[in-house]
C-alpha positions as YAML, in Angstrom:
chain: A
units: angstrom
residues:
- id: 1
  name: UNK
  ca: [-184.82, 142.42, 171.51]
- id: 2
  name: UNK
  ca: [-183.00, 139.75, 173.22]
- id: 3
  name: UNK
  ca: [-185.35, 139.55, 176.15]
- id: 4
  name: UNK
  ca: [-188.11, 139.47, 173.63]
- id: 5
  name: UNK
  ca: [-187.16, 136.62, 172.05]
- id: 6
  name: UNK
  ca: [-186.42, 134.65, 175.03]
- id: 7
  name: UNK
  ca: [-190.71, 135.63, 176.07]
- id: 8
  name: UNK
  ca: [-192.36, 134.59, 172.87]
- id: 9
  name: UNK
  ca: [-189.87, 131.22, 172.94]
- id: 10
  name: UNK
  ca: [-191.27, 130.77, 176.96]
- id: 11
  name: UNK
  ca: [-194.62, 131.52, 176.06]
- id: 12
  name: UNK
  ca: [-194.50, 128.81, 172.82]
- id: 13
  name: UNK
  ca: [-193.24, 126.56, 175.14]
- id: 14
  name: UNK
  ca: [-196.11, 126.76, 177.45]
- id: 15
  name: UNK
  ca: [-199.13, 127.11, 175.22]
- id: 16
  name: UNK
  ca: [-197.65, 123.91, 172.89]
- id: 17
  name: UNK
  ca: [-195.20, 122.09, 175.25]
- id: 18
  name: UNK
  ca: [-198.20, 120.53, 177.01]
- id: 19
  name: UNK
  ca: [-196.65, 117.30, 178.62]
- id: 20
  name: UNK
  ca: [-193.28, 118.50, 177.92]
- id: 21
  name: UNK
  ca: [-193.49, 121.50, 180.38]
- id: 22
  name: UNK
  ca: [-194.71, 118.67, 183.60]
- id: 23
  name: UNK
  ca: [-191.89, 116.65, 185.30]
- id: 24
  name: UNK
  ca: [-193.14, 112.73, 184.99]
- id: 25
  name: UNK
  ca: [-192.49, 110.42, 187.30]
- id: 26
  name: UNK
  ca: [-190.76, 107.31, 185.94]
- id: 27
  name: UNK
  ca: [-193.45, 104.33, 185.44]
- id: 28
  name: UNK
  ca: [-192.64, 100.76, 184.98]
- id: 29
  name: UNK
  ca: [-194.84, 99.17, 182.02]
- id: 30
  name: UNK
  ca: [-197.25, 97.89, 184.59]
- id: 31
  name: UNK
  ca: [-197.72, 101.10, 185.21]
- id: 32
  name: UNK
  ca: [-197.73, 102.65, 181.81]
- id: 33
  name: UNK
  ca: [-200.48, 100.08, 181.04]
- id: 34
  name: UNK
  ca: [-203.06, 101.18, 183.68]
- id: 35
  name: UNK
  ca: [-201.72, 104.99, 183.82]
- id: 36
  name: UNK
  ca: [-201.74, 105.88, 180.04]
- id: 37
  name: UNK
  ca: [-203.23, 102.71, 178.20]
- id: 38
  name: UNK
  ca: [-206.11, 102.90, 180.60]
- id: 39
  name: UNK
  ca: [-206.17, 99.79, 181.97]
- id: 40
  name: UNK
  ca: [-207.13, 97.70, 184.84]
- id: 41
  name: UNK
  ca: [-205.17, 95.66, 187.66]
- id: 42
  name: UNK
  ca: [-206.42, 92.70, 189.15]
- id: 43
  name: UNK
  ca: [-209.46, 92.90, 191.98]
- id: 44
  name: UNK
  ca: [-207.84, 92.26, 195.97]
- id: 45
  name: UNK
  ca: [-203.84, 92.33, 194.52]
- id: 46
  name: UNK
  ca: [-203.37, 96.33, 194.95]
- id: 47
  name: UNK
  ca: [-201.15, 97.43, 197.65]
- id: 48
  name: UNK
  ca: [-203.72, 99.91, 199.01]
- id: 49
  name: UNK
  ca: [-206.80, 98.08, 198.86]
- id: 50
  name: UNK
  ca: [-206.52, 97.22, 203.04]
- id: 51
  name: UNK
  ca: [-204.40, 100.40, 203.97]
- id: 52
  name: UNK
  ca: [-206.75, 102.07, 206.68]
- id: 53
  name: UNK
  ca: [-203.35, 104.17, 207.32]
- id: 54
  name: UNK
  ca: [-203.82, 108.30, 208.07]
- id: 55
  name: UNK
  ca: [-202.62, 110.06, 205.78]
- id: 56
  name: UNK
  ca: [-202.39, 111.29, 201.58]
- id: 57
  name: UNK
  ca: [-202.99, 109.13, 198.44]
- id: 58
  name: UNK
  ca: [-201.00, 111.37, 195.26]
- id: 59
  name: UNK
  ca: [-200.87, 110.64, 191.46]
- id: 60
  name: UNK
  ca: [-198.05, 107.62, 190.96]
- id: 61
  name: UNK
  ca: [-197.58, 109.88, 187.74]
- id: 62
  name: UNK
  ca: [-197.18, 113.24, 188.99]
- id: 63
  name: UNK
  ca: [-197.50, 113.36, 193.31]
- id: 64
  name: UNK
  ca: [-200.72, 115.77, 193.27]
- id: 65
  name: UNK
  ca: [-202.47, 114.88, 195.94]
- id: 66
  name: UNK
  ca: [-206.04, 113.33, 194.90]
- id: 67
  name: UNK
  ca: [-207.27, 111.02, 198.33]
- id: 68
  name: UNK
  ca: [-207.33, 111.92, 202.03]
- id: 69
  name: UNK
  ca: [-207.43, 108.49, 204.36]
- id: 70
  name: UNK
  ca: [-210.67, 110.02, 205.48]
- id: 71
  name: UNK
  ca: [-212.22, 109.23, 202.20]
- id: 72
  name: UNK
  ca: [-211.51, 105.81, 202.06]
- id: 73
  name: UNK
  ca: [-214.08, 103.26, 203.17]
- id: 74
  name: UNK
  ca: [-214.06, 99.29, 202.57]
- id: 75
  name: UNK
  ca: [-216.35, 98.41, 199.40]
- id: 76
  name: UNK
  ca: [-215.55, 95.48, 199.14]
- id: 77
  name: UNK
  ca: [-215.21, 95.53, 195.16]
- id: 78
  name: UNK
  ca: [-211.16, 94.87, 195.48]
- id: 79
  name: UNK
  ca: [-210.31, 98.24, 194.49]
- id: 80
  name: UNK
  ca: [-209.47, 101.26, 196.91]
- id: 81
  name: UNK
  ca: [-212.88, 102.96, 197.25]
- id: 82
  name: UNK
  ca: [-212.94, 107.07, 198.42]
- id: 83
  name: UNK
  ca: [-216.18, 108.86, 198.57]
- id: 84
  name: UNK
  ca: [-215.04, 112.02, 198.34]
- id: 85
  name: UNK
  ca: [-211.48, 113.62, 196.65]
- id: 86
  name: UNK
  ca: [-209.34, 116.34, 197.41]
- id: 87
  name: UNK
  ca: [-211.51, 119.65, 195.71]
- id: 88
  name: UNK
  ca: [-210.60, 120.31, 192.11]
- id: 89
  name: UNK
  ca: [-207.76, 117.02, 192.06]
- id: 90
  name: UNK
  ca: [-209.64, 114.84, 190.17]
- id: 91
  name: UNK
  ca: [-211.71, 114.93, 186.73]
- id: 92
  name: UNK
  ca: [-214.40, 112.91, 184.99]
- id: 93
  name: UNK
  ca: [-214.67, 111.85, 181.63]
- id: 94
  name: UNK
  ca: [-217.35, 109.61, 180.16]
- id: 95
  name: UNK
  ca: [-216.51, 106.62, 178.74]
- id: 96
  name: UNK
  ca: [-216.56, 106.25, 174.70]
- id: 97
  name: UNK
  ca: [-219.82, 103.47, 175.59]
- id: 98
  name: UNK
  ca: [-221.65, 106.02, 177.69]
- id: 99
  name: UNK
  ca: [-221.74, 103.29, 180.23]
- id: 100
  name: UNK
  ca: [-219.13, 104.46, 182.88]
- id: 101
  name: UNK
  ca: [-217.00, 107.59, 183.85]
- id: 102
  name: UNK
  ca: [-213.51, 107.75, 183.78]
- id: 103
  name: UNK
  ca: [-211.53, 109.50, 187.02]
- id: 104
  name: UNK
  ca: [-207.94, 110.54, 185.95]
- id: 105
  name: UNK
  ca: [-205.39, 113.41, 187.85]
- id: 106
  name: UNK
  ca: [-206.65, 116.80, 187.05]
- id: 107
  name: UNK
  ca: [-202.98, 117.51, 186.97]
- id: 108
  name: UNK
  ca: [-201.42, 115.09, 184.56]
- id: 109
  name: UNK
  ca: [-204.46, 113.24, 183.18]
- id: 110
  name: UNK
  ca: [-203.45, 110.27, 184.56]
- id: 111
  name: UNK
  ca: [-205.99, 107.24, 184.46]
- id: 112
  name: UNK
  ca: [-206.89, 106.78, 187.86]
- id: 113
  name: UNK
  ca: [-210.61, 104.45, 187.52]
- id: 114
  name: UNK
  ca: [-213.70, 105.19, 187.52]
- id: 115
  name: UNK
  ca: [-216.32, 106.62, 189.64]
- id: 116
  name: UNK
  ca: [-220.13, 105.37, 190.58]
- id: 117
  name: UNK
  ca: [-223.07, 107.09, 191.57]
- id: 118
  name: UNK
  ca: [-226.23, 106.00, 193.72]
- id: 119
  name: UNK
  ca: [-224.84, 102.81, 195.56]
- id: 120
  name: UNK
  ca: [-225.31, 104.14, 198.67]
- id: 121
  name: UNK
  ca: [-222.00, 103.20, 200.80]
- id: 122
  name: UNK
  ca: [-221.77, 106.09, 202.81]
- id: 123
  name: UNK
  ca: [-223.41, 109.62, 203.03]
- id: 124
  name: UNK
  ca: [-221.56, 110.79, 200.02]
- id: 125
  name: UNK
  ca: [-223.28, 108.31, 197.76]
- id: 126
  name: UNK
  ca: [-220.44, 108.21, 195.74]
- id: 127
  name: UNK
  ca: [-217.73, 105.27, 195.20]
- id: 128
  name: UNK
  ca: [-214.03, 106.28, 192.86]
- id: 129
  name: UNK
  ca: [-212.72, 102.95, 192.32]
- id: 130
  name: UNK
  ca: [-209.31, 103.73, 191.97]
- id: 131
  name: UNK
  ca: [-206.39, 101.30, 191.35]
- id: 132
  name: UNK
  ca: [-203.88, 100.98, 193.59]
- id: 133
  name: UNK
  ca: [-201.18, 101.04, 190.96]
- id: 134
  name: UNK
  ca: [-202.29, 104.83, 190.04]
- id: 135
  name: UNK
  ca: [-201.07, 105.63, 193.48]
- id: 136
  name: UNK
  ca: [-198.61, 106.69, 195.83]
- id: 137
  name: UNK
  ca: [-199.96, 107.18, 199.56]
- id: 138
  name: UNK
  ca: [-198.08, 109.18, 202.12]
- id: 139
  name: UNK
  ca: [-198.27, 108.64, 205.53]
- id: 140
  name: UNK
  ca: [-198.63, 111.55, 208.44]
- id: 141
  name: UNK
  ca: [-195.07, 112.74, 207.98]
- id: 142
  name: UNK
  ca: [-195.38, 113.48, 211.92]
- id: 143
  name: UNK
  ca: [-195.63, 110.36, 212.81]
- id: 144
  name: UNK
  ca: [-193.15, 107.81, 210.64]
- id: 145
  name: UNK
  ca: [-190.06, 106.90, 210.73]
- id: 146
  name: UNK
  ca: [-188.10, 104.79, 207.68]
- id: 147
  name: UNK
  ca: [-186.18, 101.40, 207.88]
- id: 148
  name: UNK
  ca: [-184.51, 99.60, 205.10]
- id: 149
  name: UNK
  ca: [-183.04, 95.53, 206.15]
- id: 150
  name: UNK
  ca: [-181.73, 93.33, 203.76]
- id: 151
  name: UNK
  ca: [-182.06, 89.56, 204.40]
- id: 152
  name: UNK
  ca: [-182.59, 87.22, 201.10]
- id: 153
  name: UNK
  ca: [-185.40, 86.55, 198.88]
- id: 154
  name: UNK
  ca: [-187.55, 89.99, 199.68]
- id: 155
  name: UNK
  ca: [-190.65, 88.55, 199.21]
- id: 156
  name: UNK
  ca: [-190.85, 86.68, 202.43]
- id: 157
  name: UNK
  ca: [-189.21, 89.51, 204.63]
- id: 158
  name: UNK
  ca: [-191.49, 91.42, 203.11]
- id: 159
  name: UNK
  ca: [-194.59, 89.11, 204.41]
- id: 160
  name: UNK
  ca: [-192.82, 88.68, 207.75]
- id: 161
  name: UNK
  ca: [-193.00, 92.28, 208.14]
- id: 162
  name: UNK
  ca: [-196.63, 93.00, 207.47]
- id: 163
  name: UNK
  ca: [-197.47, 91.49, 209.95]
- id: 164
  name: UNK
  ca: [-195.86, 93.61, 212.82]
- id: 165
  name: UNK
  ca: [-197.72, 96.00, 214.55]
- id: 166
  name: UNK
  ca: [-196.81, 99.97, 213.47]
- id: 167
  name: UNK
  ca: [-195.56, 99.12, 210.67]
- id: 168
  name: UNK
  ca: [-197.59, 101.21, 207.78]
- id: 169
  name: UNK
  ca: [-196.55, 100.60, 204.59]
- id: 170
  name: UNK
  ca: [-193.76, 97.99, 202.78]
- id: 171
  name: UNK
  ca: [-191.89, 98.64, 199.91]
- id: 172
  name: UNK
  ca: [-189.45, 95.74, 198.20]
- id: 173
  name: UNK
  ca: [-186.74, 96.35, 195.78]
- id: 174
  name: UNK
  ca: [-182.80, 96.99, 195.69]
- id: 175
  name: UNK
  ca: [-180.09, 98.85, 197.59]
- id: 176
  name: UNK
  ca: [-176.32, 99.10, 197.65]
- id: 177
  name: UNK
  ca: [-175.12, 98.39, 193.82]
- id: 178
  name: UNK
  ca: [-173.90, 100.65, 191.57]
- id: 179
  name: UNK
  ca: [-176.04, 101.06, 188.51]
- id: 180
  name: UNK
  ca: [-178.93, 103.50, 188.72]
- id: 181
  name: UNK
  ca: [-182.82, 102.09, 188.05]
- id: 182
  name: UNK
  ca: [-181.61, 98.04, 188.25]
- id: 183
  name: UNK
  ca: [-184.24, 95.62, 187.49]
- id: 184
  name: UNK
  ca: [-184.79, 92.64, 188.71]
- id: 185
  name: UNK
  ca: [-183.08, 90.69, 185.62]
- id: 186
  name: UNK
  ca: [-180.06, 92.52, 186.36]
- id: 187
  name: UNK
  ca: [-179.90, 92.19, 190.08]
- id: 188
  name: UNK
  ca: [-180.22, 88.47, 190.00]
- id: 189
  name: UNK
  ca: [-177.09, 88.44, 187.79]
- id: 190
  name: UNK
  ca: [-175.02, 88.90, 190.94]
- id: 191
  name: UNK
  ca: [-173.17, 91.86, 188.68]
- id: 192
  name: UNK
  ca: [-174.60, 95.01, 190.30]
- id: 193
  name: UNK
  ca: [-173.74, 94.36, 193.77]
- id: 194
  name: UNK
  ca: [-177.20, 95.67, 194.97]
- id: 195
  name: UNK
  ca: [-179.30, 93.35, 197.75]
- id: 196
  name: UNK
  ca: [-182.74, 92.40, 197.97]
- id: 197
  name: UNK
  ca: [-184.22, 94.73, 200.16]
- id: 198
  name: UNK
  ca: [-187.78, 95.77, 201.70]
- id: 199
  name: UNK
  ca: [-188.18, 99.53, 203.15]
- id: 200
  name: UNK
  ca: [-190.46, 99.87, 205.62]
- id: 201
  name: UNK
  ca: [-192.26, 103.36, 206.82]
- id: 202
  name: UNK
  ca: [-193.15, 102.76, 210.37]
- id: 203
  name: UNK
  ca: [-195.21, 104.81, 213.09]
- id: 204
  name: UNK
  ca: [-192.91, 105.28, 215.75]
- id: 205
  name: UNK
  ca: [-195.32, 105.12, 218.85]
- id: 206
  name: UNK
  ca: [-196.67, 101.97, 218.27]
- id: 207
  name: UNK
  ca: [-193.36, 100.54, 217.27]
- id: 208
  name: UNK
  ca: [-189.33, 101.14, 218.08]
- id: 209
  name: UNK
  ca: [-186.80, 100.89, 215.46]
- id: 210
  name: UNK
  ca: [-184.71, 98.77, 217.94]
- id: 211
  name: UNK
  ca: [-188.00, 96.42, 217.93]
- id: 212
  name: UNK
  ca: [-187.62, 96.19, 214.55]
- id: 213
  name: UNK
  ca: [-184.05, 95.10, 213.88]
- id: 214
  name: UNK
  ca: [-184.69, 92.70, 216.69]
- id: 215
  name: UNK
  ca: [-187.76, 91.40, 214.69]
- id: 216
  name: UNK
  ca: [-185.37, 91.32, 211.23]
- id: 217
  name: UNK
  ca: [-182.88, 88.95, 212.97]
- id: 218
  name: UNK
  ca: [-185.81, 86.79, 214.19]
- id: 219
  name: UNK
  ca: [-186.96, 86.20, 210.43]
- id: 220
  name: UNK
  ca: [-184.02, 85.13, 209.06]
- id: 221
  name: UNK
  ca: [-180.71, 83.14, 209.11]
- id: 222
  name: UNK
  ca: [-178.20, 86.72, 210.29]
- id: 223
  name: UNK
  ca: [-175.18, 83.69, 210.25]
- id: 224
  name: UNK
  ca: [-174.97, 83.12, 206.04]
- id: 225
  name: UNK
  ca: [-172.93, 85.35, 204.22]
- id: 226
  name: UNK
  ca: [-173.41, 85.82, 200.59]
- id: 227
  name: UNK
  ca: [-177.36, 83.33, 200.54]
- id: 228
  name: UNK
  ca: [-180.77, 82.37, 202.38]
- id: 229
  name: UNK
  ca: [-181.66, 78.96, 202.66]
- id: 230
  name: UNK
  ca: [-181.57, 78.38, 198.74]
- id: 231
  name: UNK
  ca: [-180.86, 81.62, 197.52]
- id: 232
  name: UNK
  ca: [-177.28, 81.91, 196.86]
- id: 233
  name: UNK
  ca: [-175.72, 85.11, 195.63]
- id: 234
  name: UNK
  ca: [-174.63, 88.64, 196.71]
- id: 235
  name: UNK
  ca: [-177.95, 90.17, 196.33]
- id: 236
  name: UNK
  ca: [-179.03, 87.65, 199.19]
- id: 237
  name: UNK
  ca: [-176.87, 88.74, 201.99]
- id: 238
  name: UNK
  ca: [-177.76, 90.60, 205.14]
- id: 239
  name: UNK
  ca: [-177.82, 93.96, 206.13]
- id: 240
  name: UNK
  ca: [-178.88, 96.51, 207.54]
- id: 241
  name: UNK
  ca: [-179.21, 100.06, 205.70]
- id: 242
  name: UNK
  ca: [-179.04, 103.32, 208.50]
- id: 243
  name: UNK
  ca: [-180.91, 106.28, 207.53]
- id: 244
  name: UNK
  ca: [-178.76, 108.03, 210.87]
- id: 245
  name: UNK
  ca: [-176.47, 107.71, 213.41]
- id: 246
  name: UNK
  ca: [-178.87, 106.50, 215.87]
- id: 247
  name: UNK
  ca: [-180.31, 103.99, 213.76]
- id: 248
  name: UNK
  ca: [-176.66, 102.65, 213.57]
- id: 249
  name: UNK
  ca: [-175.98, 102.54, 216.74]
- id: 250
  name: UNK
  ca: [-179.34, 100.75, 217.37]
- id: 251
  name: UNK
  ca: [-178.05, 98.26, 214.99]
- id: 252
  name: UNK
  ca: [-174.69, 97.71, 216.57]
- id: 253
  name: UNK
  ca: [-175.67, 97.43, 220.12]
- id: 254
  name: UNK
  ca: [-178.86, 94.37, 219.03]
- id: 255
  name: UNK
  ca: [-175.72, 93.08, 217.37]
- id: 256
  name: UNK
  ca: [-173.49, 93.27, 220.41]
- id: 257
  name: UNK
  ca: [-176.49, 91.73, 222.36]
- id: 258
  name: UNK
  ca: [-176.90, 88.56, 219.45]
- id: 259
  name: UNK
  ca: [-172.10, 88.45, 220.04]
- id: 260
  name: UNK
  ca: [-173.26, 87.85, 223.34]
- id: 261
  name: UNK
  ca: [-175.31, 85.12, 222.70]
- id: 262
  name: UNK
  ca: [-172.52, 83.59, 221.00]
- id: 263
  name: UNK
  ca: [-174.16, 84.17, 217.82]
- id: 264
  name: UNK
  ca: [-171.68, 84.27, 214.88]
- id: 265
  name: UNK
  ca: [-173.34, 87.66, 212.83]
- id: 266
  name: UNK
  ca: [-172.85, 88.42, 209.54]
- id: 267
  name: UNK
  ca: [-174.62, 90.88, 208.90]
- id: 268
  name: UNK
  ca: [-173.45, 94.21, 207.49]
- id: 269
  name: UNK
  ca: [-174.68, 97.78, 208.66]
- id: 270
  name: UNK
  ca: [-173.92, 99.88, 205.70]
- id: 271
  name: UNK
  ca: [-175.41, 103.39, 205.45]
- id: 272
  name: UNK
  ca: [-178.66, 103.41, 203.21]
- id: 273
  name: UNK
  ca: [-177.89, 105.21, 199.87]
- id: 274
  name: UNK
  ca: [-180.61, 105.28, 197.08]
- id: 275
  name: UNK
  ca: [-183.34, 102.46, 197.25]
- id: 276
  name: UNK
  ca: [-184.75, 101.51, 193.89]
- id: 277
  name: UNK
  ca: [-188.41, 100.07, 193.85]
- id: 278
  name: UNK
  ca: [-188.39, 96.65, 192.59]
- id: 279
  name: UNK
  ca: [-191.45, 95.65, 189.72]
- id: 280
  name: UNK
  ca: [-194.57, 95.89, 190.46]
- id: 281
  name: UNK
  ca: [-195.22, 91.97, 190.91]
- id: 282
  name: UNK
  ca: [-192.84, 91.64, 193.68]
- id: 283
  name: UNK
  ca: [-194.95, 94.43, 195.82]
- id: 284
  name: UNK
  ca: [-197.05, 92.27, 198.30]
- id: 285
  name: UNK
  ca: [-196.15, 88.91, 196.38]
- id: 286
  name: UNK
  ca: [-197.12, 86.55, 198.58]
- id: 287
  name: UNK
  ca: [-200.80, 88.57, 199.73]
- id: 288
  name: UNK
  ca: [-201.04, 88.62, 196.03]
- id: 289
  name: UNK
  ca: [-200.39, 84.61, 195.11]
- id: 290
  name: UNK
  ca: [-201.34, 83.42, 198.55]
- id: 291
  name: UNK
  ca: [-198.41, 81.46, 199.20]
- id: 292
  name: UNK
  ca: [-195.90, 81.13, 202.32]
- id: 293
  name: UNK
  ca: [-192.28, 82.29, 202.56]
- id: 294
  name: UNK
  ca: [-190.21, 79.16, 202.22]
- id: 295
  name: UNK
  ca: [-186.92, 80.47, 204.16]
- id: 296
  name: UNK
  ca: [-188.32, 83.21, 206.20]
- id: 297
  name: UNK
  ca: [-189.91, 81.78, 209.56]
- id: 298
  name: UNK
  ca: [-189.87, 83.80, 212.60]
- id: 299
  name: UNK
  ca: [-187.84, 82.30, 215.47]
- id: 300
  name: UNK
  ca: [-188.12, 84.12, 218.85]
- id: 301
  name: UNK
  ca: [-184.30, 85.09, 219.72]
- id: 302
  name: UNK
  ca: [-184.80, 88.00, 222.48]
- id: 303
  name: UNK
  ca: [-186.96, 88.41, 225.31]
- id: 304
  name: UNK
  ca: [-188.45, 91.86, 224.24]
...
């Protein structure tokens, strides 16, 4: 009897539980506006609009694979464009006004954007116009690694690293603190222990971790303690967060080189813990706003 009751409960949950049976990623307010409330991000601002790296695009809400990089093309519209989807991954729904066709994740129903036909951009004659904020991107894992650096305001650090060949993707966020899911306001209060940081996905065939570490030291003042230029506080500290012993040793070796050059290095070398993505408006900030970093200027230190 107990087994029968449990079976009935499970079947009922499967039939009527709907979204409750599916595990969703937590979304920011802006992500909810687009993904749940069917909004649209501003054109030419999305982090994947110009992304031309090889990999797979996933649903931001449920991580279901949606598009392959081979099907992405530049339509000039201001949003990522694809002329085909992974089979069965995307649903098409007629808008209430009958003028456009919405596209949603077939797995969870997340709003992606709209699909347009007959524009003749590609041989498929199809354009999936997708909000970057509705997507995650997974590069080809065999060709990528992760590096995490903190060196003052993460806007400027990200802007500089985006110029490095071999950097596949960047994300700004918070690391090294006590609170889970910290907000920018909380981190700026100086009470959480987090540092503003950047997480970098890079292709080791094009750029080594050592070169990234050296570049990191060339774009900020690593002699300052708990500050960077006019930004003062523990959240602006200089630190390298290593993911393995090899990264740790590489960071220490580069710091030793700086010591031999008579620099007093304040940069901490710390084992990486959970990296929390910052709010969407912080991502790719200077490319969105058209500004320039105010305290991160490249200064050559190393010969190679």
